C-alpha positions as CSV (number, residue, x, y, z in Angstrom):
1,M,-4.7,-13.5,47.8
2,K,-0.6,-13.5,48.2
3,K,1.0,-10.1,47.8
4,Y,4.7,-10.3,46.8
5,L,6.7,-7.3,47.9
6,F,10.4,-6.7,46.6
7,S,13.1,-4.2,46.6
8,G,16.3,-4.4,45.0
9,V,19.2,-2.1,44.0
10,F,21.9,-2.0,41.2
11,L,25.6,-2.8,42.4
12,L,27.1,-0.9,39.6
13,F,30.3,0.1,41.6
14,S,31.4,-3.6,41.3
15,M,31.9,-3.0,37.5
16,I,34.7,-0.1,38.1
17,I,37.9,-1.7,36.5
18,L,41.3,-0.6,36.1
19,L,42.6,-0.2,32.5
20,G,44.1,-3.6,31.0
21,Q,41.9,-6.1,33.1
22,Q,39.6,-7.8,31.6
23,V,36.0,-6.8,31.0
24,P,33.2,-8.7,33.5
25,Q,30.0,-9.4,31.1
26,S,27.9,-9.2,34.5
27,F,26.8,-6.7,37.0
28,K,25.5,-7.4,40.6
29,Y,21.7,-7.0,41.4
30,Q,20.4,-7.5,45.6
31,G,17.2,-7.1,46.6
32,V,14.9,-8.1,49.5
33,A,12.0,-10.7,48.9
34,R,8.9,-10.6,51.0
35,V,5.5,-12.8,50.6
36,D,2.9,-10.2,51.9
37,Q,5.0,-8.8,55.0
38,D,6.9,-11.7,55.9
39,V,10.4,-12.1,54.5
40,V,11.6,-15.3,52.4
41,V,14.3,-17.4,53.8
42,G,15.5,-20.1,51.8
43,Q,15.9,-21.1,48.4
44,I,14.2,-18.6,45.8
45,G,13.6,-18.7,41.9
46,L,14.4,-15.8,40.1
47,R,14.1,-14.8,36.3
48,L,15.7,-11.2,35.2
49,S,14.8,-10.2,31.6
50,V,16.3,-6.9,29.9
51,H,13.7,-4.6,27.9
52,Q,15.0,-2.0,25.5
53,G,13.3,0.9,24.9
54,T,10.4,1.1,27.4
55,I,9.3,-1.2,30.5
56,N,7.3,-3.6,27.9
57,G,10.0,-3.3,25.2
58,N,11.6,-5.7,23.2
59,I,13.8,-8.5,25.4
60,V,16.9,-8.5,24.5
61,Y,18.4,-11.0,27.0
62,R,16.6,-13.4,29.6
63,E,18.1,-15.7,32.2
64,A,16.9,-17.5,35.4
65,H,18.7,-18.1,38.8
66,Q,18.2,-20.2,42.0
67,T,19.8,-18.4,44.7
68,T,19.2,-18.5,48.5
69,T,18.4,-15.5,50.7
70,N,19.5,-14.8,54.3
71,E,18.1,-14.7,57.6
72,V,16.6,-11.1,56.5
73,G,15.5,-12.1,52.9
74,V,18.4,-10.6,51.1
75,F,20.0,-12.1,48.2
76,S,22.7,-11.0,45.7
77,V,22.9,-12.6,42.2
78,E,24.9,-11.4,39.0
79,A,23.0,-10.2,36.0
80,G,24.6,-11.7,32.7
81,N,25.6,-15.1,34.8
82,G,22.6,-17.0,35.2
83,S,21.1,-19.7,33.1
84,V,20.4,-18.2,29.8
85,I,16.9,-18.6,28.4
86,S,17.2,-15.9,25.1
87,G,19.9,-13.6,23.8
88,T,23.5,-13.0,25.0
89,F,24.4,-10.6,27.5
90,S,27.7,-9.9,26.0
91,S,25.9,-8.6,22.7
92,I,23.6,-5.9,24.3
93,D,24.5,-2.5,22.8
94,W,24.3,-0.2,26.5
95,G,24.9,2.8,24.3
96,D,21.2,2.3,22.3
97,G,19.1,2.5,25.3
98,P,17.2,3.2,27.9
99,Y,17.4,-0.7,29.1
100,F,14.6,-1.7,32.0
101,L,15.5,-4.6,34.1
102,E,12.6,-6.8,35.0
103,V,12.3,-9.2,37.8
104,E,10.1,-12.1,38.4
105,L,10.0,-14.3,41.6
106,D,9.3,-18.0,42.7
107,P,9.3,-18.0,46.4
108,A,9.0,-22.1,46.3
109,G,12.3,-22.3,44.5
110,G,11.2,-23.3,41.3
111,S,9.7,-21.6,38.0
112,A,6.5,-20.7,38.9
113,Y,7.5,-16.9,38.2
114,V,5.4,-14.0,39.5
115,V,6.1,-10.7,37.9
116,L,7.5,-7.8,40.4
117,G,8.0,-5.1,38.5
118,A,10.4,-3.6,36.2
119,T,13.4,-0.7,36.7
120,Q,15.2,1.5,34.4
121,I,18.6,0.9,34.4
122,M,19.6,4.6,35.3
123,S,23.5,4.1,35.6
124,V,24.9,2.6,32.0
125,P,27.3,-0.3,32.9
126,Y,30.4,1.9,31.7
127,A,32.7,-1.2,31.6
128,L,30.2,-3.2,29.5
129,Y,29.6,0.0,27.1
130,A,33.4,0.7,26.4
131,S,33.7,-3.3,26.2
132,K,31.1,-2.9,23.2
133,A,31.8,0.7,22.1
134,G,35.8,0.1,22.1
135,S,36.1,-2.1,19.2
136,V,35.2,-2.7,15.8
137,D,34.3,-5.8,14.6
138,G,36.6,-7.5,11.9
139,D,39.5,-5.1,12.2
140,T,41.7,-6.9,14.4
141,D,45.0,-7.2,12.7
142,Q,48.1,-4.6,12.9
143,D,48.0,-4.2,9.0
144,P,47.7,-0.2,8.7
145,Q,46.8,-0.6,4.8
146,N,42.9,-2.1,5.5
147,E,42.0,0.9,7.7
148,I,38.8,2.7,7.0
149,Q,39.9,5.6,4.6
150,T,37.9,8.8,3.3
151,V,37.8,9.8,-0.2
152,S,38.0,13.6,-1.5
153,K,38.2,15.2,-4.6
154,S,40.1,18.5,-5.5
155,G,39.6,19.8,-9.0
156,S,39.7,17.1,-11.4
157,V,42.1,14.9,-8.9
158,V,40.1,11.8,-6.4
159,T,42.1,11.1,-3.5
160,L,42.0,8.1,-1.2
161,S,43.4,8.9,2.2
162,K,46.1,6.8,4.3
163,G,48.2,6.1,1.1
164,G,45.4,4.8,-0.8
165,G,46.6,6.8,-4.3
166,S,44.9,9.4,-6.4
167,F,43.5,9.5,-9.9
168,S,42.4,12.1,-12.4
169,V,38.8,12.5,-14.0
170,D,39.9,15.3,-16.3
171,D,39.4,14.5,-20.0
172,N,42.9,14.3,-20.9
173,D,42.6,13.3,-24.6
174,A,43.4,15.4,-27.5
175,S,39.8,14.7,-29.5
176,V,37.2,17.6,-29.5
177,T,34.6,15.3,-31.1
178,N,33.6,13.5,-27.7
179,E,33.7,16.8,-25.5
180,I,30.4,17.3,-23.3
181,Q,28.1,19.6,-25.5
182,L,25.1,21.7,-24.7
183,L,21.7,21.5,-26.6
184,S,20.2,25.1,-27.1
185,K,17.4,26.4,-29.3
186,S,17.0,29.9,-30.6
187,G,14.0,30.7,-32.5
188,T,13.4,28.1,-34.6
189,N,17.1,26.7,-34.7
190,L,18.5,23.7,-32.3
191,T,22.1,24.3,-31.9
192,L,24.6,21.7,-30.3
193,S,27.7,23.4,-28.5
194,K,31.6,22.9,-29.7
195,G,30.8,22.6,-33.3
196,G,27.9,20.2,-33.3
197,G,26.0,21.9,-35.5
198,T,22.4,23.7,-35.9
199,V,19.3,22.3,-37.2
200,S,16.1,24.4,-38.5
201,I,12.7,23.2,-36.7
202,D,10.9,25.5,-38.9
203,D,7.8,24.4,-41.2
204,A,10.2,25.6,-44.2
205,D,7.8,24.4,-47.3
206,S,5.2,27.0,-48.9
207,N,2.0,24.3,-48.6
208,P,-0.7,25.7,-46.3
209,T,-2.4,22.4,-46.4
210,N,-0.3,20.8,-43.7
211,E,-0.1,23.1,-41.4
212,I,-0.9,22.1,-37.5
213,Q,-4.5,22.7,-37.0
214,S,-7.2,22.8,-34.6
215,L,-10.4,20.7,-33.8
216,S,-13.5,22.5,-32.2
217,L,-17.3,21.8,-31.6
218,N,-19.6,25.0,-31.8
219,G,-23.1,23.4,-31.2
220,S,-23.5,20.4,-34.0
221,N,-20.8,21.8,-36.1
222,L,-17.3,20.2,-36.1
223,S,-15.0,22.6,-37.2
224,I,-11.0,22.1,-38.2
225,S,-9.0,25.6,-38.1
226,S,-8.2,27.5,-41.5
227,S,-10.2,24.7,-43.4
228,N,-14.0,23.7,-43.5
229,S,-16.5,22.0,-41.1
230,V,-19.1,19.1,-40.6
231,N,-22.9,19.7,-39.3
232,L,-23.7,16.6,-37.0
233,S,-27.0,17.7,-35.9
234,S,-28.4,14.6,-38.3
235,V,-26.5,12.3,-36.1
236,I,-26.8,13.9,-32.8
237,N,-30.6,14.5,-33.2
238,S,-31.5,11.2,-34.2
239,I,-30.4,10.1,-30.9
240,W,-29.6,12.3,-28.5
241,K,-31.3,15.4,-27.7
242,L,-29.2,18.8,-26.8
243,N,-30.3,21.2,-24.0
244,G,-27.5,23.9,-23.8
245,S,-24.6,21.9,-23.2
246,T,-26.5,18.7,-21.7
247,A,-27.2,15.7,-23.9
248,Y,-29.8,13.1,-23.1
249,Y,-31.7,10.4,-24.7
250,D,-35.3,9.4,-23.8
251,A,-36.4,7.0,-26.6
252,G,-35.6,3.5,-25.3
253,N,-32.7,1.7,-23.1
254,V,-29.1,2.7,-23.2
255,S,-26.7,-0.2,-22.8
256,A,-23.5,0.2,-21.5
257,G,-21.7,-3.4,-22.1
258,L,-20.1,-4.9,-19.0
259,N,-19.0,-1.8,-17.5
260,M,-20.9,1.6,-17.2
261,S,-18.1,4.6,-16.4
262,V,-19.7,8.0,-15.1
263,G,-17.4,10.9,-14.1
264,S,-17.2,12.5,-10.9
265,N,-20.9,13.1,-10.7
266,L,-24.0,11.5,-12.0
267,F,-27.1,13.5,-12.2
268,V,-30.3,11.9,-12.6
269,D,-33.6,13.5,-13.4
270,E,-35.9,10.8,-13.8
271,D,-35.6,7.1,-12.4
272,I,-33.1,4.8,-14.0
273,Y,-34.3,1.4,-14.7
274,V,-31.8,-1.5,-15.8
275,E,-33.0,-4.9,-16.3
276,D,-30.8,-8.2,-17.5
277,D,-33.3,-9.6,-20.2
278,I,-31.7,-13.2,-19.6
279,F,-32.0,-13.5,-15.8
280,G,-34.6,-11.3,-15.2
281,N,-32.6,-9.5,-12.6
282,S,-32.9,-5.4,-12.2
283,F,-31.9,-2.4,-10.5
284,I,-33.4,0.7,-10.1
285,L,-31.6,4.1,-9.4
286,G,-34.6,6.3,-8.3
287,T,-34.9,10.1,-7.4
288,G,-37.1,12.4,-5.5
289,T,-36.7,13.8,-2.3
290,S,-33.7,11.6,-1.0
291,G,-33.0,8.9,-3.8
292,F,-32.9,5.4,-3.7
293,L,-30.9,2.1,-5.1
294,S,-33.1,-1.0,-5.4
295,T,-32.1,-4.5,-6.5
296,F,-34.7,-7.0,-7.7
297,D,-34.9,-10.6,-8.4
298,G,-37.5,-10.7,-10.9
299,S,-40.1,-8.8,-9.2
300,T,-39.1,-9.6,-5.8
301,L,-37.1,-6.8,-4.1
302,I,-33.9,-8.3,-2.5
303,A,-32.1,-5.0,-1.3
304,L,-33.0,-1.4,-0.8
305,L,-30.2,1.5,0.1
306,S,-32.1,4.8,1.0
307,R,-32.4,7.7,3.3
308,G,-34.4,7.1,6.8
309,S,-37.4,9.3,7.2
310,Q,-35.3,11.4,9.9
311,G,-32.4,11.7,7.6
312,G,-30.2,9.1,8.4
313,G,-29.0,6.1,6.4
314,Y,-31.5,3.1,5.7
315,F,-30.4,-0.1,4.2
316,E,-32.6,-3.6,4.2
317,T,-32.1,-7.0,2.3
318,N,-34.9,-9.4,1.8
319,G,-34.8,-13.1,1.6
320,P,-36.3,-15.0,-1.9
321,N,-39.7,-15.1,-0.3
322,G,-39.8,-11.1,-0.6
323,L,-40.0,-10.7,3.1
324,L,-37.4,-8.5,5.4
325,N,-34.4,-10.5,6.7
326,S,-32.5,-7.9,7.8
327,R,-32.3,-4.0,8.2
328,F,-29.5,-1.4,9.4
329,T,-30.4,2.3,10.3
330,Y,-30.9,4.4,13.4
331,N,-33.9,3.9,16.1
332,T,-36.4,6.9,16.0
333,A,-36.2,7.8,19.1
334,N,-32.4,8.5,19.1
335,P,-31.6,9.3,15.4
336,N,-27.9,9.5,16.1
337,H,-27.7,5.8,17.6
338,G,-27.8,2.8,15.5
339,Y,-29.8,0.0,15.0
340,M,-29.3,-3.2,13.8
341,A,-31.7,-6.3,13.3
342,V,-32.1,-9.8,11.9
343,Y,-35.6,-11.3,10.8
344,D,-36.8,-14.9,10.6
345,E,-39.0,-16.1,7.5
346,L,-42.1,-14.6,9.2
347,E,-40.0,-11.2,9.3
348,T,-39.9,-11.7,12.9
349,I,-36.8,-10.0,14.8
350,Q,-34.9,-13.0,16.1
351,A,-31.4,-11.0,16.7
352,G,-30.3,-7.6,16.9
353,M,-28.2,-4.7,18.6
354,Y,-29.0,-1.4,19.3
355,V,-28.0,1.9,21.4
356,D,-30.5,3.4,23.9
357,A,-31.1,7.1,24.8
358,F,-28.3,6.8,27.4
359,G,-25.7,5.5,25.4
360,N,-25.6,2.1,26.5
361,G,-25.2,-0.7,23.7
362,Y,-27.5,-3.8,24.0
363,I,-27.2,-7.1,22.3
364,F,-30.1,-9.7,22.0
365,A,-31.2,-13.0,20.7
366,D,-34.5,-14.4,20.5
367,G,-35.9,-18.2,19.8
368,A,-38.1,-20.9,21.1
369,S,-36.1,-21.4,24.2
370,G,-34.1,-18.2,24.2
371,G,-31.2,-17.1,21.9
372,I,-27.5,-18.1,22.4
373,K,-24.9,-15.6,22.7
374,S,-21.5,-17.4,21.8
375,F,-17.9,-16.9,20.9
376,R,-15.8,-19.3,18.7
377,M,-12.5,-20.3,18.4
378,P,-10.3,-22.8,16.2
379,H,-9.8,-26.2,17.7
380,P,-6.1,-26.6,18.7
381,T,-5.9,-30.5,17.8
382,I,-8.6,-30.8,15.0
383,P,-8.3,-28.4,12.0
384,E,-11.8,-28.8,10.4
385,S,-13.6,-28.2,13.8
386,K,-14.4,-24.9,15.9
387,I,-15.0,-24.7,19.7
388,W,-18.5,-22.9,20.7
389,Y,-19.1,-21.5,23.9
390,A,-21.9,-19.9,25.2
391,C,-22.4,-16.8,27.4
392,I,-23.4,-17.3,31.0
393,E,-27.1,-16.2,31.4
394,G,-28.6,-15.0,34.6
395,P,-31.2,-12.1,36.1
396,E,-28.6,-9.6,36.6
397,V,-25.7,-7.9,35.0
398,A,-23.0,-10.0,36.6
399,A,-19.0,-10.0,37.0
400,Y,-16.7,-12.1,39.0
401,D,-13.1,-12.4,40.2
402,R,-11.1,-15.1,41.5
403,G,-7.9,-15.9,43.6
404,T,-5.8,-17.9,46.1
405,G,-5.2,-16.8,49.6
406,T,-3.4,-18.3,52.4
407,L,-4.5,-18.2,55.9
408,I,-1.9,-17.0,58.6
409,N,-2.9,-18.2,62.1
410,G,-6.4,-18.9,61.0
411,E,-7.1,-15.7,59.3
412,V,-6.6,-13.4,56.4
413,F,-8.1,-10.6,54.7
414,I,-8.3,-10.5,50.8
415,D,-8.0,-7.0,48.9
416,Y,-10.1,-6.4,45.8
417,S,-7.8,-6.1,42.6
418,E,-8.2,-2.7,40.9
419,L,-10.6,-3.6,38.3
420,T,-12.9,-5.6,41.0
421,G,-13.2,-2.2,42.7
422,I,-13.9,-0.4,39.3
423,V,-16.3,-2.9,38.0
424,I,-18.0,-4.4,40.7
425,N,-20.4,-3.1,43.5
426,P,-18.9,-4.2,46.9
427,E,-22.6,-4.1,48.3
428,T,-23.7,-7.0,45.9
429,V,-20.6,-9.2,46.4
430,T,-21.0,-13.1,47.4
431,V,-18.0,-14.8,47.7
432,T,-17.4,-19.0,47.5
433,L,-14.5,-20.6,49.6
434,T,-12.6,-23.9,48.8
435,P,-10.2,-24.8,51.5
436,H,-7.1,-26.9,50.3
437,S,-6.8,-28.6,54.0
438,T,-9.0,-31.6,55.1
439,N,-7.8,-30.8,58.6
440,T,-10.1,-27.9,59.3
441,Y,-13.7,-27.4,60.1
442,G,-14.2,-25.0,57.3
443,L,-13.6,-21.5,56.4
444,A,-16.0,-18.2,56.7
445,V,-16.4,-14.6,55.1
446,V,-16.7,-12.6,58.6
447,E,-16.2,-9.2,57.0
448,K,-16.9,-7.3,53.6
449,S,-16.1,-3.8,52.8
450,D,-15.3,-1.9,49.7
451,R,-11.8,-2.7,49.4
452,G,-11.9,-6.6,50.3
453,F,-13.2,-9.3,52.6
454,K,-11.7,-11.1,55.8
455,V,-11.8,-14.7,55.9
456,K,-11.4,-17.0,59.1
457,E,-11.3,-20.6,59.9
458,L,-14.5,-21.9,61.7
459,M,-14.3,-23.1,65.2
460,N,-11.5,-20.8,66.0
461,G,-9.0,-22.4,64.1
462,H,-5.1,-21.3,63.8
463,G,-4.6,-23.0,60.4
464,N,-1.9,-21.9,57.9
465,F,-3.2,-23.4,54.6
466,S,-4.2,-22.0,51.5
467,F,-7.7,-21.7,50.0
468,D,-9.3,-20.6,46.5
469,W,-12.0,-17.9,46.7
470,H,-14.5,-16.8,43.6
471,L,-16.7,-13.4,44.3
472,T,-19.8,-12.8,41.7
473,G,-21.5,-9.1,42.1
474,V,-23.5,-7.1,40.1
475,R,-21.9,-4.6,37.7
476,R,-21.8,-0.9,39.1
477,G,-24.6,1.2,37.0
478,H,-26.6,-1.7,36.4
479,E,-28.1,-2.7,39.7
480,G,-31.8,-1.9,38.5
481,F,-31.4,-4.3,35.3
482,R,-35.0,-5.7,34.3
483,T,-35.5,-9.4,33.6
484,I,-39.4,-9.0,32.7
485,R,-40.3,-6.5,29.8
486,D,-43.4,-5.9,27.6
487,A,-43.0,-7.3,24.5
488,T,-42.9,-4.0,22.6
489,E,-39.5,-3.0,24.3
490,E,-37.5,-5.8,22.5
491,M,-36.0,-3.4,20.3
492,P,-36.8,0.6,19.5
493,A,-38.4,0.7,16.1
494,G,-36.4,1.5,13.1
495,P,-37.6,4.3,10.3
496,A,-39.1,3.4,7.4
497,P,-37.2,4.5,4.0
498,R,-38.6,8.0,2.6
499,Q,-38.5,6.9,-0.8
500,Q,-40.8,4.0,-1.6
501,H,-41.5,2.6,-5.1
């Protein structure tokens, strides 16, 4: 695997300018390019990107360069004078930073760039900043009458600065009928200031029958204040029963129309049974130690929501044949670990997922020849189609890595990537090599360690050609994966619902 080493420095001193000179829309960047430990001498390809805010922030400008290094790998380019890919260098607001310069390199001089990293532009390009901040768009004329002005108010006079004039907002007319007035209330009198008059809002008549009254219910008596009452017991007790402040009905069905609206709580002392007389559909809201909600298609139970026997939630659905086809709950050995199962028409588990006692998640699929785990993606050229990929199966919990290396005088050491070193147990690694040259006897892995492996050309060759490598190993922590298991171990048993019916 090639390692690209790179060091660079901003040459911001080249941007110091004299007053009156034109501001250069660029700054110099110098660096040294290496592949592994060797410097790159000759033409190289560079791509420079300016990120705003963070290293991975929005790219406000990007350009490409073709340049040549000297005999020690040093090159120098002017950021801002490359081949523009996106953005406008002169439009960068250097005062709205921070900004980061990302450098990408193709040591072969092309555009197959490799990211070398990003560095914060710690010193603001002062000449560019001054150029951006020292002007205001649009005000380029010498006319003093269209400058930015300030509005101020003193008393009733509003003034616009820089000779913009002033005007009064005072009420200068002599009419007293259009003044701003205040509305006030004193007792039952409503008064408008400045001679606007007064209106009484008192009940000035002597008729006691049109006074404001209060309606109240006491038991079955509906009363209006200062007047009579109506006894509703014959109406209430003929349909509903009263027990203190609770009304109930136990003589038949209650219809709620298309919708039934319930307040903040619905209390059920006995089962509620609701049935559709036309289609035979029904549901039961049950009571008992935990409560349940059941839905039926005729006499066939099709869904049950309940509480499990160990206190957790329980939900299952049945097919039209009345047999279980899905269950969502917990496994009995670990009530706080989830359990999901999908069944066939014979009520046999064919797929599912669960969490074991150690917190590991498991997903499985059964079938006559073994189930298939797949992922799907839209077909890029056939809109009405999708692509299905099946997961690779094997007798171990495996992971892989791959890459390309280059021999130097017949040998090279390939370092593992960070993730490979974390995920794969190095003691289980096997490596496959594919040389990119026919002028060789072949390659061999002559050394493996916990940080990588060493490759040499056979017959003590001294080639300098590249090769592909592919390694496979067992994931750390899963070295003891068992492929042959008892049938009862396929999935921990889920609990039964507490409330049966």
